[in-house]
C-alpha positions as a LaTeX table, in Angstrom:
\begin{tabular}{lrrr}
\hline
Residue & $x$ (\AA) & $y$ (\AA) & $z$ (\AA) \\
\hline
Met1 & 9.26 & 33.28 & $-70.56$ \\
Cys2 & 5.93 & 33.69 & $-68.74$ \\
Leu3 & 3.90 & 30.70 & $-67.75$ \\
Ala4 & 0.42 & 31.71 & $-66.80$ \\
Ile5 & $-2.59$ & 29.64 & $-65.85$ \\
Pro6 & $-6.16$ & 30.55 & $-66.63$ \\
Gly7 & $-8.80$ & 30.64 & $-63.87$ \\
Arg8 & $-12.27$ & 31.77 & $-63.18$ \\
Ile9 & $-13.08$ & 34.62 & $-60.75$ \\
Ile10 & $-15.41$ & 33.29 & $-58.11$ \\
Gln11 & $-15.24$ & 36.16 & $-55.54$ \\
Ile12 & $-13.86$ & 39.69 & $-55.62$ \\
Asn13 & $-12.49$ & 41.63 & $-52.60$ \\
Val14 & $-12.57$ & 45.22 & $-53.88$ \\
Glu15 & $-10.81$ & 46.62 & $-50.70$ \\
Lys16 & $-7.80$ & 44.43 & $-51.21$ \\
Ser17 & $-7.78$ & 44.47 & $-55.05$ \\
Ser18 & $-7.87$ & 40.69 & $-54.91$ \\
Ala19 & $-10.08$ & 37.88 & $-56.07$ \\
Leu20 & $-10.59$ & 34.20 & $-55.26$ \\
Ile21 & $-9.81$ & 32.40 & $-58.44$ \\
Asp22 & $-10.85$ & 28.81 & $-59.33$ \\
Phe23 & $-8.26$ & 26.85 & $-61.29$ \\
Asp24 & $-10.25$ & 23.73 & $-62.18$ \\
Gly25 & $-11.08$ & 22.99 & $-58.56$ \\
Ile26 & $-8.02$ & 24.60 & $-56.94$ \\
Gln27 & $-8.79$ & 27.95 & $-55.39$ \\
Gln28 & $-6.33$ & 30.72 & $-54.68$ \\
Asn29 & $-6.42$ & 34.38 & $-53.86$ \\
Val30 & $-4.68$ & 36.60 & $-56.46$ \\
Ile31 & $-4.15$ & 40.31 & $-57.01$ \\
Ile32 & $-6.48$ & 41.75 & $-59.69$ \\
Ala33 & $-5.22$ & 45.38 & $-59.69$ \\
Leu34 & $-4.02$ & 44.97 & $-63.28$ \\
Ile35 & $-7.42$ & 43.92 & $-64.60$ \\
Leu36 & $-9.94$ & 46.53 & $-65.83$ \\
Asn37 & $-13.48$ & 45.81 & $-64.64$ \\
Pro38 & $-13.01$ & 42.33 & $-63.28$ \\
Glu39 & $-16.28$ & 40.41 & $-62.88$ \\
Val40 & $-17.31$ & 37.24 & $-61.03$ \\
Gly41 & $-17.51$ & 34.43 & $-63.61$ \\
Lys42 & $-14.93$ & 35.92 & $-66.01$ \\
Tyr43 & $-11.67$ & 34.12 & $-66.74$ \\
Val44 & $-8.24$ & 35.65 & $-66.25$ \\
Ile45 & $-4.66$ & 34.55 & $-66.84$ \\
Val46 & $-2.62$ & 34.45 & $-63.56$ \\
His47 & 1.16 & 34.60 & $-63.25$ \\
Ala48 & 3.08 & 34.85 & $-59.98$ \\
Gly49 & $-0.06$ & 35.64 & $-57.97$ \\
Tyr50 & $-1.25$ & 38.48 & $-60.29$ \\
Ala51 & $-4.14$ & 38.34 & $-62.78$ \\
Ile52 & $-2.47$ & 39.84 & $-65.84$ \\
Glu53 & $-5.13$ & 39.62 & $-68.50$ \\
Gln54 & $-8.76$ & 38.65 & $-69.05$ \\
Ile55 & $-9.39$ & 35.82 & $-71.46$ \\
Asn56 & $-12.55$ & 34.52 & $-73.08$ \\
Glu57 & $-14.18$ & 31.29 & $-71.72$ \\
Asn58 & $-13.39$ & 29.14 & $-74.77$ \\
Asp59 & $-9.73$ & 30.05 & $-74.81$ \\
Ala60 & $-9.50$ & 29.56 & $-71.02$ \\
Leu61 & $-11.16$ & 26.04 & $-71.10$ \\
Glu62 & $-8.85$ & 25.02 & $-73.93$ \\
Ala63 & $-5.76$ & 26.20 & $-72.03$ \\
Ile64 & $-6.89$ & 24.44 & $-68.90$ \\
Glu65 & $-7.23$ & 21.20 & $-70.80$ \\
Gln66 & $-3.69$ & 21.69 & $-72.20$ \\
Trp67 & $-2.32$ & 22.32 & $-68.68$ \\
Lys68 & $-4.04$ & 19.11 & $-67.49$ \\
Ala69 & $-2.59$ & 17.15 & $-70.35$ \\
Ile70 & 0.89 & 18.50 & $-69.57$ \\
Ala71 & 0.47 & 17.56 & $-65.83$ \\
Glu72 & $-0.79$ & 14.10 & $-66.73$ \\
Asp73 & 2.09 & 13.58 & $-69.23$ \\
Gln74 & 4.53 & 14.42 & $-66.36$ \\
Asp75 & 2.70 & 12.18 & $-63.91$ \\
Leu76 & 1.69 & 15.31 & $-61.85$ \\
Asn77 & $-1.50$ & 16.77 & $-60.52$ \\
Leu78 & $-2.59$ & 20.21 & $-61.74$ \\
Ser79 & $-1.97$ & 21.44 & $-58.24$ \\
Asp80 & 1.69 & 20.40 & $-58.55$ \\
Ile81 & 2.34 & 22.93 & $-61.29$ \\
Met82 & 0.56 & 25.85 & $-59.74$ \\
\hline
\end{tabular}
């Protein structure tokens, strides 16, 4: 099973095929080599440090809320499950 978290691209480093991704306030660098035409402001699904798929904003925001609810239910912060 693949657990992936949606995040928004906030900066792209073309030379390293990576991007700084914002996960509801938590920022991490991830590899974006698998994404066609990544753009700042777009949402991607990230698994194991790789952006594996682009996702539309509405679906991303809904998924983020679901992840937050899961974390809250388990008495965790979102950063604990990333």
